[in-house]
Backbone bond lengths (Angstrom), bond angles and torsions (degrees), N, CA, C in turn:
res aa  C-N    CA-C-N  psi(-1)  N-CA   C-N-CA  omega(-1)  CA-C   N-CA-C  phi
1 M - - - 1.456 - - 1.524 109.73 -
2 A 1.351 115.32 129.38 1.469 118.95 -175.36 1.523 110.72 -66.18
3 E 1.289 114.62 143.52 1.473 120.45 179.65 1.535 109.30 -73.92
4 H 1.352 117.20 134.63 1.469 121.91 179.51 1.529 110.24 -71.40
5 V 1.336 113.62 126.77 1.467 119.26 179.30 1.528 108.34 -111.28
6 P 1.348 118.63 119.05 1.479 121.04 179.66 1.526 111.32 -60.05
7 S 1.316 116.34 142.55 1.459 120.84 177.17 1.524 110.04 -66.32
8 R 1.316 114.45 143.19 1.467 118.10 179.33 1.525 111.45 -71.69
9 H 1.365 116.68 -10.39 1.462 121.27 178.67 1.536 112.08 -95.00
10 A 1.294 115.88 -3.46 1.467 119.27 -177.13 1.529 110.62 -64.64
11 T 1.337 115.48 142.03 1.459 121.16 179.50 1.518 109.34 -103.52
12 E 1.294 113.80 131.57 1.470 118.35 -179.11 1.530 109.78 -71.88
13 L 1.327 115.58 133.34 1.457 119.52 179.18 1.517 110.44 -64.12
14 P 1.357 116.62 136.82 1.473 118.46 178.15 1.517 110.49 -66.07
15 S 1.281 114.33 157.56 1.464 119.93 -179.56 1.524 109.94 -67.57
16 P 1.341 117.80 157.66 1.473 120.63 178.56 1.529 112.84 -55.67
17 S 1.316 117.55 -35.04 1.469 119.63 -178.97 1.527 111.09 -67.31
18 R 1.326 117.00 -40.77 1.462 120.57 178.97 1.522 110.62 -67.30
19 R 1.339 116.15 -40.88 1.462 118.63 177.43 1.530 110.80 -63.40
20 G 1.312 115.99 -35.70 1.462 119.81 178.35 1.518 111.80 -63.98
21 V 1.347 117.33 -39.28 1.466 121.58 178.49 1.524 110.28 -64.95
22 V 1.356 116.63 -44.43 1.462 120.63 -179.29 1.526 110.95 -62.63
23 W 1.324 117.39 -44.74 1.461 120.97 179.60 1.533 111.39 -64.82
24 T 1.324 116.42 -36.12 1.478 119.89 178.47 1.522 110.48 -65.36
25 I 1.350 116.62 -44.75 1.457 120.52 178.88 1.536 110.56 -62.51
26 A 1.341 116.67 -43.70 1.463 121.04 179.87 1.520 110.95 -61.86
27 L 1.339 117.43 -40.93 1.463 120.99 -179.90 1.524 111.07 -66.42
28 V 1.349 116.88 -42.22 1.468 120.52 178.66 1.527 110.34 -63.43
29 A 1.345 116.91 -43.42 1.467 120.94 179.35 1.525 111.03 -62.77
30 A 1.329 116.75 -41.18 1.458 120.49 179.92 1.529 111.08 -65.32
31 L 1.342 116.94 -43.33 1.462 120.50 179.02 1.531 110.93 -64.84
32 H 1.337 116.52 -42.13 1.465 120.14 179.21 1.529 110.34 -62.01
33 S 1.324 116.58 -45.31 1.469 120.34 179.25 1.520 110.88 -61.25
34 F 1.336 115.92 -38.42 1.466 120.90 179.51 1.524 110.83 -64.12
35 F 1.339 116.89 -43.95 1.471 120.50 -178.84 1.539 110.91 -68.34
36 V 1.320 117.14 -39.55 1.465 120.18 177.96 1.526 110.09 -65.03
37 M 1.332 116.83 -40.75 1.461 120.75 178.14 1.525 110.45 -60.48
38 L 1.325 116.77 -44.01 1.470 120.29 178.24 1.526 111.12 -63.26
39 W 1.340 116.60 -37.01 1.463 121.28 -176.57 1.524 111.76 -64.61
40 V 1.329 116.74 -39.72 1.465 119.95 -176.97 1.531 112.52 -87.58
41 M 1.330 117.01 -11.18 1.472 120.19 179.90 1.523 110.68 -78.39
42 P 1.334 116.83 153.97 1.478 119.24 173.14 1.517 110.49 -67.73
43 V 1.311 116.57 173.35 1.467 121.24 -178.54 1.528 109.73 -58.99
44 N 1.352 115.24 132.13 1.463 120.93 178.99 1.531 108.19 -153.90
45 P 1.337 118.71 165.88 1.478 121.55 -176.42 1.523 113.88 -57.37
46 I 1.347 117.53 -38.82 1.470 119.98 -178.85 1.520 110.25 -66.29
47 R 1.325 116.49 -42.49 1.470 120.04 178.83 1.529 110.14 -64.60
48 D 1.307 116.45 -41.18 1.471 119.57 178.08 1.529 111.46 -62.69
49 A 1.334 116.22 -36.46 1.464 119.99 -179.57 1.528 111.34 -66.92
50 V 1.346 115.80 -39.67 1.472 119.53 178.30 1.518 110.67 -70.61
51 G 1.340 115.99 -39.12 1.462 120.12 179.82 1.519 112.20 102.35
52 N 1.323 116.78 122.02 1.456 120.92 -178.18 1.524 112.12 -62.96
53 Q 1.324 116.02 -35.35 1.463 120.23 -179.33 1.527 111.14 -65.72
54 R 1.342 116.26 -40.88 1.466 119.98 178.11 1.529 110.43 -64.76
55 L 1.334 116.49 -42.72 1.464 119.66 178.87 1.523 111.13 -62.09
56 A 1.333 116.32 -45.20 1.467 120.53 -179.47 1.522 110.75 -61.92
57 H 1.328 116.43 -39.78 1.469 120.25 179.96 1.521 110.72 -65.64
58 Y 1.338 116.77 -37.45 1.458 120.25 -179.84 1.533 111.55 -72.10
59 I 1.348 116.13 -47.61 1.461 119.89 -175.69 1.524 111.92 -69.14
60 N 1.323 117.13 -42.33 1.465 121.40 -175.82 1.524 111.69 -106.32
61 N 1.314 116.71 41.80 1.465 119.42 179.41 1.520 110.86 -67.71
62 D 1.319 116.47 158.96 1.467 121.93 -174.94 1.521 113.27 -74.97
63 I 1.336 117.70 -24.00 1.461 120.48 -175.20 1.525 111.65 -83.34
64 F 1.337 116.16 -50.39 1.463 120.03 -178.35 1.522 109.05 -145.49
65 P 1.324 117.95 81.45 1.472 120.46 -179.43 1.531 111.06 -65.70
66 F 1.320 115.66 138.02 1.464 120.95 -176.16 1.523 113.25 -95.70
67 E 1.335 117.98 -20.16 1.455 119.31 -177.92 1.523 109.50 -68.49
68 Q 1.318 116.74 132.78 1.457 121.76 -173.33 1.520 111.26 -116.59
69 S 1.320 114.64 143.63 1.460 120.60 175.35 1.527 108.79 -78.17
70 W 1.344 116.77 157.67 1.459 120.51 176.76 1.521 111.29 -62.10
71 S 1.339 116.94 -20.21 1.461 119.07 -178.79 1.529 111.71 -65.37
72 V 1.348 116.95 -16.97 1.458 119.47 176.06 1.526 109.74 -65.08
73 F 1.323 117.21 -35.96 1.456 122.14 -176.83 1.522 112.41 -98.18
74 A 1.331 117.30 -27.35 1.465 122.05 179.42 1.527 107.66 -130.40
75 P 1.336 118.12 101.54 1.469 120.76 -176.48 1.520 113.87 -54.50
76 V 1.346 117.63 -31.28 1.462 120.49 177.95 1.534 108.01 -127.23
77 P 1.318 117.78 72.71 1.476 119.96 -177.02 1.519 111.32 -70.20
78 R 1.344 116.01 154.39 1.452 120.61 175.76 1.516 109.16 -68.17
79 R 1.319 116.19 133.19 1.456 121.00 -178.44 1.519 112.11 -113.59
80 G 1.318 116.43 15.21 1.456 118.50 -178.64 1.510 111.21 -162.33
81 G 1.314 114.80 -176.55 1.458 120.74 179.42 1.512 110.51 -137.63
82 E 1.335 115.89 146.94 1.458 121.84 -179.33 1.530 110.47 -104.70
83 N 1.317 114.81 158.12 1.450 120.56 -177.72 1.529 108.40 -150.63
84 V 1.336 117.46 133.48 1.456 122.10 -179.96 1.528 109.26 -122.93
85 V 1.327 116.08 127.23 1.456 123.32 179.91 1.527 107.52 -120.88
86 V 1.334 117.44 139.82 1.461 120.84 -175.10 1.528 111.13 -135.84
87 R 1.325 115.17 152.76 1.457 121.45 167.26 1.521 107.20 -142.37
88 A 1.326 116.82 160.47 1.463 120.05 -174.03 1.521 110.47 -137.89
89 F 1.338 114.79 155.32 1.462 120.37 172.41 1.516 107.26 -109.95
90 I 1.333 115.35 129.41 1.459 121.27 -179.13 1.519 108.44 -111.98
91 G 1.316 117.40 114.92 1.458 121.66 -177.66 1.514 111.56 128.62
92 D 1.334 116.57 -157.83 1.464 123.02 -179.31 1.524 108.84 -115.33
93 P 1.331 118.31 103.50 1.469 120.32 -176.75 1.527 113.36 -65.86
94 T 1.346 118.33 -27.37 1.470 120.19 -178.94 1.521 111.92 -70.45
95 K 1.329 117.70 -25.79 1.462 122.24 178.58 1.530 111.81 -95.51
96 G 1.333 115.28 -1.42 1.463 118.21 -178.93 1.510 112.75 73.03
97 E 1.306 115.78 19.60 1.456 120.47 -178.91 1.523 109.91 -111.87
98 G 1.295 116.40 125.26 1.454 118.82 176.89 1.510 112.96 142.86
99 K 1.320 115.02 -177.87 1.461 121.92 -176.84 1.527 109.86 -132.41
100 L 1.320 115.90 142.28 1.456 123.03 176.66 1.522 108.14 -103.88
101 T 1.313 117.10 126.10 1.464 120.20 -178.23 1.521 111.04 -79.46
102 N 1.316 115.81 164.89 1.462 120.53 170.17 1.527 109.26 -74.93
103 W 1.321 116.18 163.86 1.463 120.60 175.14 1.527 109.21 -67.73
104 Y 1.326 116.28 141.98 1.462 121.13 179.30 1.522 109.09 -131.73
105 D 1.333 116.26 131.08 1.463 122.78 -178.28 1.527 109.34 -86.00
106 V 1.321 115.87 97.18 1.469 121.09 -177.19 1.533 110.79 -67.28
107 T 1.329 117.45 -41.95 1.458 120.70 -177.00 1.524 111.55 -65.55
108 A 1.329 117.42 -39.54 1.462 119.96 177.87 1.528 110.46 -62.58
109 D 1.336 116.34 -37.38 1.458 119.93 177.17 1.523 110.90 -64.37
110 E 1.330 116.58 -42.33 1.463 119.92 178.78 1.524 111.01 -65.26
111 D 1.326 117.22 -40.79 1.469 120.84 178.96 1.523 111.11 -60.43
112 A 1.329 116.18 -40.13 1.470 119.99 179.61 1.528 110.71 -65.75
113 R 1.323 117.05 -33.61 1.459 120.95 -178.23 1.531 112.36 -71.36
114 I 1.343 117.46 -34.73 1.466 120.40 -173.97 1.525 113.13 -99.78
115 K 1.327 117.78 5.39 1.462 121.22 -172.79 1.519 112.82 -53.53
116 Y 1.310 118.68 -43.77 1.464 121.07 -176.93 1.525 112.89 -112.56
117 L 1.323 116.80 16.87 1.455 120.14 179.47 1.528 110.39 -92.46
118 V 1.333 116.36 130.08 1.463 120.69 179.34 1.526 110.43 -75.51
119 N 1.325 116.86 -37.26 1.463 120.86 -177.49 1.526 109.55 -133.43
120 P 1.341 117.86 75.66 1.469 120.13 -176.94 1.515 112.07 -70.77
121 A 1.329 115.65 157.69 1.463 121.21 177.88 1.528 109.83 -67.60
122 R 1.314 116.74 150.61 1.465 121.97 -177.16 1.527 111.90 -64.12
123 I 1.339 116.52 -27.18 1.461 119.75 -178.62 1.524 111.14 -59.82
124 H 1.332 117.27 -27.72 1.456 120.32 -176.46 1.525 113.03 -74.27
125 S 1.317 117.39 -10.02 1.472 120.16 176.78 1.528 111.75 -109.20
126 A 1.335 116.64 8.14 1.466 120.07 -175.14 1.522 112.26 -63.14
127 T 1.346 117.29 -46.61 1.463 118.16 -177.38 1.519 111.39 -65.65
128 R 1.323 116.62 -33.46 1.464 119.23 179.47 1.530 110.62 -67.11
129 R 1.325 116.06 -40.26 1.465 119.50 178.30 1.522 111.23 -68.18
130 L 1.341 116.41 -47.39 1.465 119.94 -178.83 1.526 111.03 -65.76
131 G 1.332 115.88 -41.62 1.463 119.11 177.54 1.516 111.63 -63.57
132 G 1.332 116.32 -39.74 1.460 119.84 177.61 1.512 112.25 -63.31
133 N 1.341 116.36 -38.06 1.466 119.83 178.32 1.529 111.30 -65.51
134 I 1.340 116.39 -41.14 1.467 119.77 178.03 1.526 110.01 -64.42
135 N 1.321 116.67 -45.27 1.468 120.16 179.68 1.524 111.75 -62.29
136 A 1.314 116.86 -32.07 1.467 120.19 178.73 1.527 111.74 -74.47
137 S 1.338 116.82 -30.13 1.468 119.43 -176.74 1.531 112.78 -84.32
138 M 1.345 117.91 -27.44 1.461 119.87 -175.28 1.535 114.05 -63.25
139 P 1.341 120.71 -43.59 1.471 119.50 179.61 1.522 113.39 -63.23
140 K 1.322 118.02 -16.60 1.460 121.31 179.50 1.526 111.68 -81.63
141 L 1.344 117.01 -10.54 1.462 121.51 178.82 1.521 109.53 -94.30
142 N 1.331 117.20 150.47 1.459 119.17 177.87 1.531 109.68 -81.11
143 A 1.317 116.31 174.11 1.469 121.21 -172.99 1.532 112.13 -60.70
144 R 1.327 117.56 -39.74 1.467 120.48 -178.88 1.527 110.92 -69.34
145 Q 1.333 116.98 -36.73 1.460 120.02 177.27 1.533 110.40 -66.47
146 Q 1.317 116.59 -42.32 1.467 120.14 178.70 1.526 111.06 -62.07
147 L 1.336 116.44 -36.87 1.459 120.15 178.85 1.531 111.05 -63.98
148 L 1.320 116.91 -38.29 1.461 120.50 179.07 1.527 111.88 -61.93
149 T 1.330 117.35 -34.87 1.471 119.94 -177.49 1.521 111.98 -65.16
150 R 1.334 117.39 -17.28 1.466 120.60 -179.03 1.519 112.10 -83.19
151 G 1.328 117.17 -9.07 1.459 120.51 179.22 1.521 111.87 -78.50
152 N 1.330 116.01 162.23 1.458 122.10 178.83 1.524 110.09 -91.46
153 Y 1.313 115.54 133.53 1.463 121.69 176.41 1.520 107.76 -128.39
154 V 1.318 114.37 85.30 1.462 121.32 -178.05 1.524 109.19 -114.52
155 E 1.340 116.21 -62.05 1.465 119.70 175.04 1.527 109.86 -73.14
156 T 1.323 115.70 -30.30 1.457 121.18 177.58 1.527 108.64 -96.69
157 S 1.318 117.58 136.92 1.461 121.72 -177.30 1.533 111.12 -65.59
158 P 1.319 117.70 141.71 1.472 120.33 174.66 1.522 112.59 -58.94
159 K 1.336 117.35 -21.02 1.467 119.49 178.33 1.527 110.68 -62.58
160 V 1.332 116.45 -28.83 1.466 120.30 175.68 1.528 109.33 -65.20
161 L 1.316 115.65 -40.33 1.468 120.41 176.64 1.517 110.84 -58.77
162 Y 1.327 117.04 -47.95 1.459 120.46 -176.69 1.533 111.14 -65.65
163 T 1.321 117.00 -36.34 1.465 120.21 177.78 1.521 111.13 -65.14
164 R 1.323 116.60 -42.94 1.465 120.63 178.56 1.524 111.35 -64.81
165 M 1.316 116.16 -36.30 1.455 119.71 178.46 1.523 110.83 -65.91
166 E 1.316 117.01 -39.57 1.470 120.66 179.18 1.523 111.19 -64.10
167 K 1.332 117.27 -36.93 1.461 120.62 -179.52 1.527 111.53 -65.61
168 L 1.327 116.80 -25.56 1.469 120.13 179.18 1.526 112.42 -79.02
169 N 1.331 116.46 -12.92 1.467 120.64 175.21 1.528 107.70 -156.42
170 P 1.340 116.71 80.80 1.471 121.38 -173.42 1.526 114.63 -79.22
171 T 1.321 118.68 7.60 1.460 120.55 179.79 1.532 109.35 -69.47
172 P 1.347 117.89 159.86 1.475 120.45 178.37 1.529 112.52 -55.24
173 V 1.327 115.92 -43.79 1.469 119.46 179.51 1.525 109.98 -66.14
174 G 1.336 116.64 -40.20 1.450 121.10 179.00 1.519 112.23 -60.24
175 K 1.327 116.67 -41.00 1.462 121.00 179.59 1.527 111.16 -67.22
176 V 1.326 115.71 -38.53 1.469 119.56 177.47 1.531 110.42 -62.93
177 N 1.325 116.69 -41.24 1.464 120.72 179.83 1.531 111.65 -64.56
178 V 1.328 116.43 -40.44 1.465 120.42 178.55 1.528 110.04 -67.12
179 T 1.321 117.13 -40.78 1.465 120.65 178.25 1.525 110.57 -60.47
180 G 1.334 116.30 -41.98 1.463 120.06 178.30 1.513 112.10 -61.57
181 Y 1.341 116.39 -44.24 1.464 119.69 177.63 1.525 110.56 -63.82
182 A 1.339 117.17 -45.05 1.466 121.67 -176.12 1.529 111.23 -60.13
183 E 1.318 117.05 -43.32 1.471 120.38 -179.83 1.522 110.73 -62.62
184 N 1.317 117.07 -43.30 1.463 120.40 -179.45 1.523 111.71 -70.09
185 D 1.329 116.89 -36.74 1.457 121.21 178.28 1.526 110.49 -62.87
186 M 1.329 117.19 -43.70 1.462 121.47 -179.82 1.528 110.88 -67.15
187 M 1.339 116.81 -42.91 1.464 119.74 -179.07 1.523 111.13 -64.83
188 L 1.338 116.77 -42.19 1.458 119.59 -179.33 1.529 110.77 -69.34
189 T 1.335 116.97 -36.87 1.473 120.23 176.43 1.519 110.63 -62.41
190 R 1.314 117.14 -43.42 1.471 121.25 -179.94 1.537 110.32 -65.68
191 F 1.327 116.60 -45.38 1.469 120.73 -179.67 1.526 110.99 -62.29
192 L 1.328 116.60 -46.33 1.461 120.33 -176.19 1.529 112.30 -72.77
193 T 1.327 117.04 -26.49 1.472 118.96 174.24 1.526 109.92 -63.35
194 M 1.326 116.68 -45.11 1.466 120.04 178.83 1.527 110.87 -66.02
195 Y 1.323 115.99 -39.33 1.465 119.75 179.18 1.529 110.16 -65.10
196 A 1.334 116.72 -45.52 1.473 121.02 -179.09 1.522 111.21 -64.21
197 T 1.328 116.95 -39.77 1.461 120.42 178.91 1.524 110.80 -63.25
198 A 1.338 115.68 -41.22 1.464 119.56 179.24 1.526 111.48 -67.42
199 R 1.326 116.52 -32.88 1.470 119.82 -176.38 1.531 112.83 -84.41
200 W 1.343 117.58 -44.00 1.459 120.93 -173.43 1.526 114.13 -107.23
201 G 1.314 117.53 -7.76 1.453 120.35 176.85 1.519 113.88 101.12
202 E 1.309 115.81 -179.07 1.466 121.99 -177.59 1.533 111.07 -67.64
203 G 1.320 114.37 159.82 1.455 120.00 175.59 1.509 114.95 98.54
204 V 1.339 118.76 7.19 1.465 121.12 178.08 1.528 108.67 -66.44
205 S 1.335 116.11 119.09 1.465 119.80 -177.45 1.529 112.20 -104.66
206 M 1.322 116.90 -25.40 1.462 119.83 178.14 1.522 109.19 -156.32
207 I 1.328 114.47 153.21 1.464 119.84 179.56 1.538 109.12 -131.57
208 Q 1.314 115.53 155.90 1.454 121.80 175.05 1.522 107.53 -133.35
209 Y 1.317 115.92 141.17 1.467 117.97 -179.60 1.521 111.78 -134.42
210 R 1.311 114.25 156.77 1.461 123.35 173.74 1.517 107.43 -124.95
211 V 1.326 116.72 139.34 1.463 121.09 179.61 1.524 108.74 -118.91
212 G 1.324 116.17 123.20 1.460 121.09 -177.26 1.517 112.38 -108.18
213 H 1.320 114.26 160.74 1.472 120.82 176.15 1.523 108.45 -145.81
214 R 1.318 115.74 140.28 1.464 120.66 172.66 1.523 108.73 -137.51
215 T 1.324 115.83 148.62 1.453 122.30 -173.59 1.524 110.53 -102.57
216 V 1.318 115.46 140.41 1.462 120.96 176.86 1.528 109.26 -63.44
217 P 1.338 118.66 132.93 1.471 120.33 178.24 1.517 111.44 -58.12
218 N 1.310 116.33 152.43 1.451 121.66 178.54 1.521 110.52 -53.88
219 Y 1.330 116.67 144.17 1.469 121.49 -176.47 1.526 112.21 -56.50
220 Q 1.323 116.32 -37.60 1.460 119.98 -178.74 1.529 112.24 -66.40
221 K 1.347 117.10 -18.69 1.465 120.77 -178.54 1.535 111.99 -102.71
222 R 1.348 116.68 15.55 1.454 120.58 -172.87 1.523 113.47 -61.41
223 K 1.334 117.08 -27.07 1.467 119.70 -178.71 1.521 112.28 -85.90
224 D 1.330 117.26 -14.13 1.471 121.27 -177.15 1.521 113.04 -107.79
225 A 1.330 117.17 -23.23 1.474 121.04 -175.89 1.518 109.94 -125.43
226 D 1.321 115.77 135.45 1.458 121.61 177.98 1.522 109.19 -106.36
227 F 1.334 116.39 136.43 1.458 121.44 -177.73 1.531 111.62 -56.22
228 K 1.334 116.96 -38.08 1.456 120.95 -177.30 1.526 112.51 -70.08
229 D 1.319 117.27 -16.05 1.467 120.52 178.82 1.525 112.29 -88.66
230 V 1.323 117.25 -9.54 1.468 121.11 179.78 1.529 108.69 -75.66
231 P 1.329 119.42 125.16 1.469 120.67 -178.82 1.525 111.64 -73.11
232 F 1.322 116.31 152.86 1.460 121.57 176.08 1.523 109.73 -81.72
233 S 1.319 116.24 144.24 1.463 121.39 167.66 1.529 105.95 -106.08
234 Y 1.338 116.68 132.97 1.463 120.99 -168.94 1.524 113.71 -113.80
235 Y 1.345 114.01 146.03 1.462 122.34 161.02 1.524 104.76 -99.68
236 T 1.330 117.22 126.32 1.466 121.29 177.75 1.521 108.76 -107.52
237 F 1.314 116.21 124.79 1.456 122.00 -178.00 1.522 109.70 -105.09
238 G 1.328 116.37 158.35 1.452 120.28 -179.64 1.521 112.30 -74.35
239 F 1.327 115.68 177.77 1.463 120.52 177.22 1.527 110.08 -68.51
240 R 1.317 115.45 143.54 1.457 122.41 175.36 1.522 108.48 -124.06
241 K 1.322 116.20 145.88 1.456 120.26 175.92 1.524 109.53 -62.15
242 A 1.315 116.10 135.27 1.457 120.65 -178.23 1.522 110.99 -62.52
243 I 1.332 115.96 140.13 1.463 121.93 176.50 1.526 107.05 -114.50
244 H 1.318 115.89 100.62 1.461 120.48 -174.67 1.528 111.36 -84.18
245 A 1.329 114.58 151.41 1.462 121.05 177.66 1.525 108.71 -116.75
246 P 1.312 118.03 133.08 1.471 120.28 -178.54 1.528 112.20 -83.16
247 G 1.306 115.64 154.73 1.460 121.80 166.88 1.506 117.08 62.65
248 D 1.332 115.32 -127.47 1.455 122.81 -169.46 1.530 115.15 -56.55
249 P 1.358 119.24 -44.56 1.476 117.39 -179.32 1.523 112.73 -57.36
250 Q 1.335 117.27 -44.34 1.458 119.78 179.96 1.530 111.57 -68.26
251 E 1.300 116.64 -36.74 1.463 120.18 178.57 1.524 110.93 -63.56
252 A 1.338 116.51 -34.20 1.467 119.66 178.31 1.527 110.59 -64.44
253 F 1.334 116.40 -40.47 1.465 119.71 177.15 1.523 110.84 -68.11
254 D 1.310 116.54 -41.75 1.466 120.69 -179.54 1.519 111.51 -58.53
255 A 1.338 116.36 -28.71 1.460 120.53 -174.57 1.526 113.30 -75.29
256 Y 1.340 117.83 -24.40 1.467 117.09 -175.52 1.528 114.98 -125.35
257 V 1.327 119.12 -15.18 1.467 120.27 -179.45 1.530 109.71 -77.75
258 T 1.328 115.72 135.89 1.466 120.90 -178.80 1.524 110.97 -74.95
259 D 1.327 116.32 134.31 1.465 120.43 177.37 1.527 110.23 -65.35
260 A 1.338 115.86 143.00 1.465 120.46 179.03 1.524 110.63 -76.41
261 P 1.342 117.48 153.63 1.467 119.64 173.18 1.531 109.77 -60.93
262 K 1.315 116.18 155.90 1.465 121.28 -176.65 1.534 112.64 -61.93
263 N 1.334 116.48 -29.16 1.469 120.07 -176.66 1.534 112.45 -102.85
264 D 1.321 116.97 24.14 1.472 120.96 -176.34 1.533 111.01 -82.35
265 F 1.336 116.51 58.76 1.461 120.55 -177.88 1.522 110.44 -136.32
266 A 1.332 115.53 152.12 1.462 122.36 -178.86 1.522 109.87 -105.55
267 E 1.338 115.61 169.45 1.461 119.88 177.55 1.523 110.39 -71.23
268 V 1.323 116.04 144.80 1.456 122.11 -179.60 1.527 109.25 -111.01
269 T 1.334 116.78 130.75 1.464 122.01 177.54 1.527 109.78 -100.12
270 K 1.347 116.21 136.87 1.467 120.54 -179.18 1.523 110.48 -121.55
271 N 1.340 115.71 154.00 1.468 119.87 175.94 1.532 109.64 -90.40
272 K 1.326 116.66 -173.75 1.466 120.53 -176.72 1.523 112.70 -65.26
273 K 1.319 116.58 -24.91 1.462 120.13 179.06 1.529 112.09 -82.47
274 G 1.333 115.11 -4.11 1.452 118.59 -178.33 1.510 113.57 87.46
275 E 1.354 117.11 4.55 1.453 120.58 179.00 1.526 109.88 -81.76
276 V 1.316 115.51 146.64 1.459 120.59 -179.89 1.522 109.86 -72.19
277 I 1.337 116.37 132.22 1.462 122.01 178.28 1.526 108.24 -97.09
278 V 1.310 115.46 122.91 1.447 120.59 176.30 1.523 108.77 -121.01
279 E 1.318 115.73 155.97 1.468 120.99 -174.27 1.519 111.26 -55.70
280 G 1.330 116.48 136.17 1.440 121.75 173.08 1.511 114.50 96.77
281 G 1.349 118.25 -36.68 1.457 120.46 -177.24 1.518 110.93 77.07
282 D 1.306 116.80 148.08 1.454 120.52 -179.11 1.529 109.96 -74.69
283 K 1.329 116.77 126.87 1.469 122.47 -179.64 1.512 109.83 -87.11
284 K 1.329 116.91 117.97 1.465 120.25 -178.26 1.521 110.77 -119.04
């Protein structure tokens, strides 16, 4: 009978002590994963059996706490939320003819649309991005420049607004800040004109928007404060002349924006000449 020759590829079995170390590490890792899973899960019978106090003591121990902030995964995480609200005037305000719509929360509408979507279209985050850009540019302007943004520029071109803002801070940095605001103001005006037209119909002559921001509650207060309960603080801008888009862009908005109710209009105030009075007055 031929003598058995071990294969040169055979692996020597580890010693019992080494196997014991590996099994111990595997058991500790499995138990740790189990406790972390229970910690992040909602209330359930297994979690109740282990005890919330025991889990909290294990996860948030003083020596090596396991609970991690989002900053571990995102070095600069978002700490707030943006919100854009719009209203429009349909008709000719100089002749006193037309209707003023109620304020409409565009961002809330977008949030409702993407709530259960795994891969929503990019258009549904447009107001959040544009609103965030406006909110980022406003603190870079001085108080007098911010006051100018609240005026109405309908008969007068918004370019007059941007020129006046530059004169209030003619430094290179000041001009860059005004340019940043101007680009975002024009983009948001164009976007909201198409949105307003799709919602309220043809004839939108001017739009006004407000941009809100709210901050995520401190991490330590996460169990006492809910992000959705934090109120928005708003920048309110004056009326801007509508910037209409021809053809396909408007048709894209028409296809998904919800039509407004027939009575979705506010009271209109007129002056002695019969002209419509809107907040701020036209800056000439």
